[in-house]
C-alpha positions in Angstrom: -12.2 -6.6 20.6 -10.7 -9.7 18.8 -7.1 -9.8 18.9 -4.9 -12.2 16.8 -2.1 -14.4 18.3 -0.5 -17.5 17.2 2.9 -18.7 18.9 4.5 -21.9 18.2 7.3 -23.4 20.6 8.9 -27.0 21.1 9.3 -29.1 24.3 12.9 -30.7 24.7 14.4 -32.9 27.3 17.5 -31.1 27.2 15.6 -28.3 29.0 14.1 -30.5 31.6 10.4 -30.5 29.6 8.4 -33.4 29.2 5.3 -34.3 27.0 3.6 -35.6 30.3 4.0 -32.5 32.1 2.9 -30.3 29.5 -0.2 -32.3 28.8 -1.1 -32.4 32.5 -0.6 -28.6 32.9 -2.9 -27.7 29.9 -5.5 -30.1 30.6 -5.5 -29.5 34.3 -5.2 -33.2 35.1 -2.9 -35.5 37.0 -0.2 -37.6 35.1 2.4 -39.8 36.3 5.6 -40.0 33.8 6.2 -43.7 33.5 9.7 -42.8 32.3 11.0 -40.9 35.2 8.3 -41.5 38.0 7.5 -37.9 38.3 4.1 -37.0 39.2 2.4 -33.8 37.4 -0.7 -32.8 39.2 -2.5 -29.6 37.9 -6.0 -30.7 39.0 -6.2 -27.5 41.1 -5.9 -25.2 38.1 -9.2 -23.4 37.5 -8.9 -21.6 34.1 -9.2 -25.1 32.2 -12.5 -25.0 30.3 -12.0 -28.5 28.6 -9.4 -30.6 26.6 -9.8 -33.0 23.7 -7.3 -35.3 22.0 -7.5 -35.1 18.1 -5.8 -38.0 15.9 -5.5 -37.7 12.1 -8.9 -38.6 10.2 -11.0 -37.5 13.1 -10.4 -40.6 15.3 -11.1 -40.0 19.0 -8.0 -40.2 21.1 -7.5 -42.8 24.2 -6.4 -42.0 27.8 -4.4 -38.9 27.8 -2.1 -40.2 30.4 -1.3 -43.3 28.5 -1.2 -41.7 25.2 1.3 -39.0 26.4 3.6 -41.8 28.3 3.8 -43.9 25.1 5.2 -40.8 23.2 7.8 -40.2 26.0 8.8 -43.8 25.7 8.9 -43.4 21.8 11.7 -40.9 21.8 15.0 -42.3 23.0 17.4 -39.6 22.7 18.2 -37.3 26.0 18.0 -34.4 23.9 15.0 -35.2 21.6 12.1 -32.8 21.1 9.0 -34.9 22.6 6.0 -32.3 21.6 5.3 -29.0 20.0 2.9 -26.5 20.8 0.8 -23.8 19.2 -1.0 -21.3 21.4 -3.8 -19.4 19.8 -6.0 -16.7 21.0 -9.8 -16.9 20.7 -12.1 -14.1 19.8 -14.3 -12.7 22.8 -17.1 -11.8 20.3 -17.7 -15.6 20.2 -19.4 -17.5 22.9 -18.1 -20.5 24.5 -19.4 -23.3 22.1 -18.3 -21.2 19.0 -14.8 -20.9 20.3 -14.7 -24.6 21.2 -15.8 -25.3 17.5 -13.2 -22.8 16.0 -10.3 -24.4 17.9 -11.1 -27.9 17.3 -11.8 -27.3 13.5 -8.3 -25.6 13.3 -6.7 -28.5 15.2 -8.3 -31.3 13.2 -7.2 -29.6 10.0 -3.5 -29.3 11.4 -3.8 -33.1 12.6 -4.9 -34.3 9.0 -2.4 -32.0 7.4 0.8 -33.0 9.2 -0.5 -36.6 10.5 0.2 -35.8 14.2 -2.1 -36.0 17.3 -2.9 -32.7 18.8 -4.3 -32.3 22.3 -6.6 -29.2 22.4 -6.9 -27.5 25.7 -9.3 -24.5 26.3 -8.3 -21.7 28.9 -10.4 -19.0 30.2 -9.2 -15.6 30.7 -7.6 -14.3 33.8 -9.8 -12.7 36.5 -9.4 -9.1 37.3 -10.1 -8.1 40.8 -10.6 -4.8 42.6 -7.0 -5.3 44.2 -5.7 -5.7 40.7 -7.5 -2.7 39.5 -5.9 -0.5 42.4 -2.3 -1.8 41.6 -2.7 -1.0 37.8 -5.7 0.8 36.9 -4.6 1.2 33.3 -4.7 -2.6 32.4 -7.3 -3.9 30.1 -10.5 -5.6 31.6 -13.9 -6.4 30.6 -17.0 -7.9 32.2 -18.5 -11.3 30.8 -22.1 -10.8 29.8 -22.9 -14.1 31.1 -21.3 -14.5 34.5 -20.7 -10.7 35.1 -17.2 -11.2 36.2 -14.4 -9.0 35.1 -11.5 -10.5 33.2 -8.7 -9.7 31.0 -10.5 -10.9 27.9 -7.8 -13.4 26.9 -9.8 -16.6 25.6 -7.0 -19.0 24.3 -6.4 -22.6 23.5 -3.1 -24.6 23.5 -2.8 -27.1 20.7 0.1 -29.7 22.2 1.1 -31.5 19.2 3.2 -34.8 18.8 6.8 -34.5 17.3 6.4 -37.6 15.4 3.9 -38.9 12.9 0.6 -40.9 14.4 -1.6 -43.3 12.8 -5.3 -42.8 12.9 -5.3 -46.0 15.2 -2.6 -44.4 17.7 0.2 -45.8 16.2 3.4 -43.7 16.7 6.0 -43.2 13.6 8.8 -41.3 12.6 9.6 -37.5 13.2 7.4 -35.1 11.4 10.1 -33.1 9.7 7.3 -30.5 8.4 6.8 -29.2 12.1 10.7 -28.6 12.6 12.0 -25.0 12.1 15.6 -26.0 11.5 14.4 -28.7 8.5 12.3 -25.9 7.0 15.3 -23.4 7.3 17.7 -25.8 5.7 15.4 -26.7 2.8 14.6 -22.9 2.5 10.7 -23.6 2.9 8.3 -21.8 5.2 7.9 -23.4 8.9 4.7 -24.2 10.1 3.9 -21.0 12.0 4.6 -19.0 8.9 2.3 -21.2 6.8 -0.6 -21.4 9.0 -0.9 -18.0 10.3 -2.9 -16.6 7.3 -5.2 -19.7 7.5 -5.8 -19.3 11.4 -6.8 -15.5 10.6 -9.1 -16.6 7.6 -10.9 -19.1 10.0 -11.3 -16.5 12.7 -12.8 -14.0 10.3 -15.0 -16.5 8.8 -16.2 -17.3 12.5 -16.6 -13.5 13.3 -18.8 -13.2 10.2 -21.1 -16.2 10.9 -21.6 -14.6 14.4 -22.4 -11.4 12.5 -19.6 -9.4 14.4 -18.2 -6.3 12.9 -14.4 -6.9 13.9 -11.9 -8.8 12.0 -8.3 -9.9 12.8 -5.3 -9.2 10.6 -2.1 -11.5 10.8 0.0 -9.3 9.0 2.8 -7.1 10.7 2.4 -3.2 10.8 5.2 -3.1 8.2 3.2 -5.4 6.0 0.1 -3.3 6.4 2.0 0.0 5.5 1.6 1.1 9.0 4.3 3.6 10.7 3.4 2.2 14.0 5.9 0.6 16.1 5.2 -2.8 17.6 5.4 -3.6 21.5 7.7 -6.3 22.8 6.4 -9.3 24.5 6.5 -9.0 28.2 6.9 -12.6 29.4 5.4 -13.9 32.6 7.7 -12.3 34.9 7.2 -8.8 33.6 3.5 -9.1 33.2 3.3 -10.2 36.8 5.0 -6.9 37.9 2.8 -5.0 35.7 -0.2 -6.5 37.2 1.4 -5.6 40.5 1.6 -1.9 39.8 5.4 -2.0 39.4 6.1 -1.6 35.7 9.0 0.8 36.2 11.0 -2.4 37.4 10.9 -4.1 34.0 12.6 -2.8 31.3 10.3 -4.4 28.8 7.4 -2.7 30.3 9.3 0.4 30.4 10.1 0.2 26.8 6.3 -0.8 26.0 5.2 2.4 27.8 7.3 4.6 25.3 6.2 2.8 22.4 2.6 3.4 23.2 3.2 6.9 24.0 5.0 7.4 20.6 2.1 5.5 18.7 -0.6 7.5 20.3 1.5 10.7 19.3 1.6 9.3 15.7 -2.2 8.5 15.7 -3.0 12.2 16.6 -0.6 13.5 13.8 -2.5 10.9 11.4 -5.7 12.2 12.6 -4.9 15.8 12.0 -3.5 14.7 8.6 -6.5 13.0 7.5 -8.7 16.0 9.1 -6.7 18.2 6.6 -7.1 16.1 3.7 -10.8 15.9 4.2 -11.0 19.8 4.5 -9.1 19.9 0.9 -11.4 17.4 -0.6 -14.4 19.3 0.7 -13.1 22.6 -0.7 -12.3 20.9 -4.1 -15.6 19.3 -4.2 -17.2 23.1 -3.5 -15.2 24.4 -6.3 -16.5 21.5 -8.6 -20.3 22.1 -7.6 -19.7 25.9 -8.3 -18.2 25.1 -11.8 -20.6 22.4 -12.8 -23.5 24.5 -12.0 -22.6 27.0 -14.7 -24.7 27.2 -17.8 -23.5 25.1 -20.6 -21.3 22.9 -18.2 -21.9 19.3 -17.8 -22.7 18.2 -14.1 -21.1 14.8 -14.6 -17.8 15.3 -16.3 -17.3 19.2 -15.9 -16.8 19.7 -19.5 -18.1 22.5 -21.7 -21.5 21.1 -23.6 -21.2 21.4 -27.4 -18.1 23.5 -27.3 -17.8 24.0 -30.9 -21.2 25.6 -31.1 -20.7 27.9 -28.1 -17.7 29.1 -29.7 -19.4 29.8 -33.0 -22.0 31.6 -31.0 -19.2 33.8 -29.4 -17.8 34.5 -32.7 -20.9 35.6 -34.4 -21.8 37.8 -31.3 -18.3 39.4 -31.8 -18.8 40.3 -35.4 -22.2 41.7 -34.8 -20.9 43.8 -32.2 -18.1 45.1 -34.4 -20.7 45.7 -37.1 -22.7 47.8 -34.8 -20.0 49.8 -33.6 -18.8 50.5 -37.0 -22.1 51.9 -37.9 -22.4 54.4 -35.2 -18.8 55.8 -36.2 -18.6 58.4 -39.2 -17.0 57.4 -42.7 -13.2 57.8 -42.3 -11.5 60.5 -44.7 -9.6 59.0 -47.6 -5.9 58.7 -47.0 -3.4 60.1 -49.4 -1.7 57.5 -51.5 1.9 57.2 -51.0 4.2 57.5 -54.0 5.6 54.7 -55.4 9.2 54.1 -54.4 12.1 54.9 -57.2 13.5 51.7 -58.3 16.9 51.1 -56.4 20.1 51.9 -58.4 23.0 49.6 -58.8 26.1 50.2 -56.9 27.7 51.6 -60.3 25.2 54.1 -60.8 25.4 55.5 -57.5 29.1 56.1 -57.7 28.5 57.7 -61.0 25.6 60.1 -59.7 28.1 60.8 -56.6 30.9 61.7 -59.1 28.9 63.9 -61.3 27.2 65.8 -58.3 30.8 66.5 -57.0 32.0 67.8 -60.4 29.2 69.9 -60.8 29.9 71.7 -57.6 33.6 72.2 -58.2 32.4 73.9 -61.8 30.1 75.9 -59.7 32.7 77.1 -57.4 35.0 78.3 -60.3 32.5 80.2 -62.1 31.8 78.1 -65.2 28.2 78.9 -66.5 25.7 76.3 -66.9 25.6 76.5 -70.6 29.2 75.8 -71.1 29.3 72.7 -68.4 29.4 69.5 -69.8 26.0 67.6 -70.1 25.4 63.8 -68.9 25.6 61.8 -72.1 22.2 60.3 -72.7 22.1 56.4 -73.1 23.1 55.3 -76.5 20.1 53.4 -78.2 20.2 49.9 -78.1 21.8 48.8 -81.7 19.1 47.0 -83.8 20.2 43.3 -84.4 19.9 42.1 -88.1 18.3 39.0 -89.4 19.5 35.9 -87.9 21.9 33.8 -89.8 19.2 31.2 -90.8 17.1 34.2 -92.6 20.4 35.4 -94.1 21.1 32.0 -95.8 17.6 31.8 -96.8 17.9 35.2 -98.6 21.0 33.9 -100.5 19.3 31.1 -101.7 16.4 33.0 -103.1 18.9 35.5 -104.8 20.8 32.8 -106.5 17.7 31.2 -107.9 16.8 34.5 -109.4 
């Protein structure tokens, strides 16, 4: 399946590297470094499919050995960065011509954007023999449908870029600071690798879509995708060689990757269980929903009761009819006696007076005073009648004086 890979690095003289040696190795050619006299011969390298030199504007490059020798002589410092490289993986779902066109399109786009020359070398995957499978049966391998040979599926390309600007006619210029990660860090801008990761993923997905492949690549990390998986560490050439030889326990990175893969496999199983339980809960909710929407008077689309007010009115009418029929079957109830009206409440003074009278009557009864001789409760005096008002009295006096 298609795997995303984009890795950038630099070639510095302080590390004993040279642009001529890097170009000879990636193109599988023989180049003599005119500055040092060192011969770089990689003509026996068998995994090189082809190489092309791209200049800004789509111009064709000249002789590879002559061009990279001019680049070496252009940089004077002993610690100069003479070249930079971007290594990219190519999808196995594409054929050789489609992979070549995809890599050249990306290289030409970078050449035009940064104004540099790019030497594109196409490398085939490493063959996997029966002996390799005996040593390490767990290693990934696939069979080429065209040749029938087993390989590890690592189709890739090396984009060897000049560290300085290049004109369309091949003239070398000043340093291309946009490719320098230190310059980008000082000016707080994205470096070339971070800027181009998304673009390379989009170009691969577009090529896979044109080839009608179902797989897609994603340049984001597990954390950016919201995944809980742990990424493995890069093995390197020495550790990868030990792993191919069936001795991964001698490499700390290989052992760490084994532990990471085991943890990721266990995490994947837990996620599958969680997804299965979620699917079961969803199915149960769907079943309950279907049962509810199948009830009469319930909308199958929204689950709401259809014309709820009318239904409630019908229920109320049914209840009233039931109560009327129930009342008709029962005998007429007997009239209940009316309770006497309660006496008006007495004031506090009247209550004290009544109590005093009762106590006095009990004392007289104890001493033997007959009922006739006992003092009676005085009746309330009649309300005195009020005379005429002062106005009426004045009118009467006026009439009397006139008469």
